C-alpha positions, 0 to 999 in steps of 0.5 A: 530543488526549491525551498518549497520542495526541500521542506517538502522533502523533510517533512515527508522524511519524518513522516514515512519515520514515524510511520516506520515506528508506529508499524513496527509498534504494531506488529511487534506490541499489538499484533503479538499480544492479541495472538496471545489473547487467541491463544488463551482463548483456544485454550479456554474453547478446549474446556467449553464443556464446562461453561454454559451455552451463553459462555461458549457463545461468548468465548466463540464470539470473543476469537472470531473478534480477535482473529479479525483484528489480528488481520486488521492490525498486520494489514494495518501495520503493512499498509503504514510500512511495509517489512520488506522495504528497507532490507530487501527494496523495491521489488520484492516489496510491490510484489508482496503487496499485490500478492497480500492486497490481492487475498484480502481483497479478491481482486485479481491482480496480475503484475509484470516487475523487473528484478533489476530495479537498482537500490535507490534512497529510502525516499525514493523507494517509498515514492514508488512503493506508494504509487502501486499502493494509492493505485490498487487502494482506489481500485478496491475503493472506486471501483467495481473492477474484480482485477487490476494489473500493476506493470513497472517498465525500466526506460532510459534511466528511469522507472514508469509504473502502470496501475489499470483497471477495468472501468465497468460501471465507473465514469471513465475520466478525461482521456487525457488525463486529470491534475491529481490534485483535484482527485483527493489526499492520496494522489495529491501526496504522490504528486508531491513526492514524485516531484521531489524526483522530477517525477510526475503522476497521471490517472486518465481512462479510456474506453474500459479501463482506468490507468493510474502512471508514474513516472520516477527518474533514477539519477536525481535526489531528494536533498536532505533525504 
């Protein structure tokens, strides 16, 4: 591993630890405080007959806004660091993320994820998870597709991840793939993560679908992680 790769590994490890800390703080403190505020608003609503119509409307609006804020905080907490990843590994984390993403976005997601993905280092598992996370985020942001497919294959000591979506109404990419560094910060960061383990990522499209595909070897471990 080169000096640049070692420094990148250390930087990503520090970033992941900070994301984990922020996710815990949002879940354990901010989300709990909002939940208490919602319960207090529910108590006020039960006495709404004693309030003026304007006050009743304000209470109702506050309750709606607080519930929306709670959903957004929980979503942000999960995006920062998936809660299942540390304890249960990538299989549980990816399946839970796909289910939650489908509910929030309205995009129908089918998945094929083997149960025998071995437990690896935290950095390796985070790299694999980020492929799925970034792939589905790009589907929501950049396509009009109402469905997506997530597949993970184990092949010769490697994990291969594919995130596919229909390209109706979306300008196809070159069939040979494009350099991820030209496609935004998310894909560039993913490329850096995968490179630490000897992996790579490509984004390409056929006539009717766009495919994000990544390969991540099992054997190699990032230095210092």
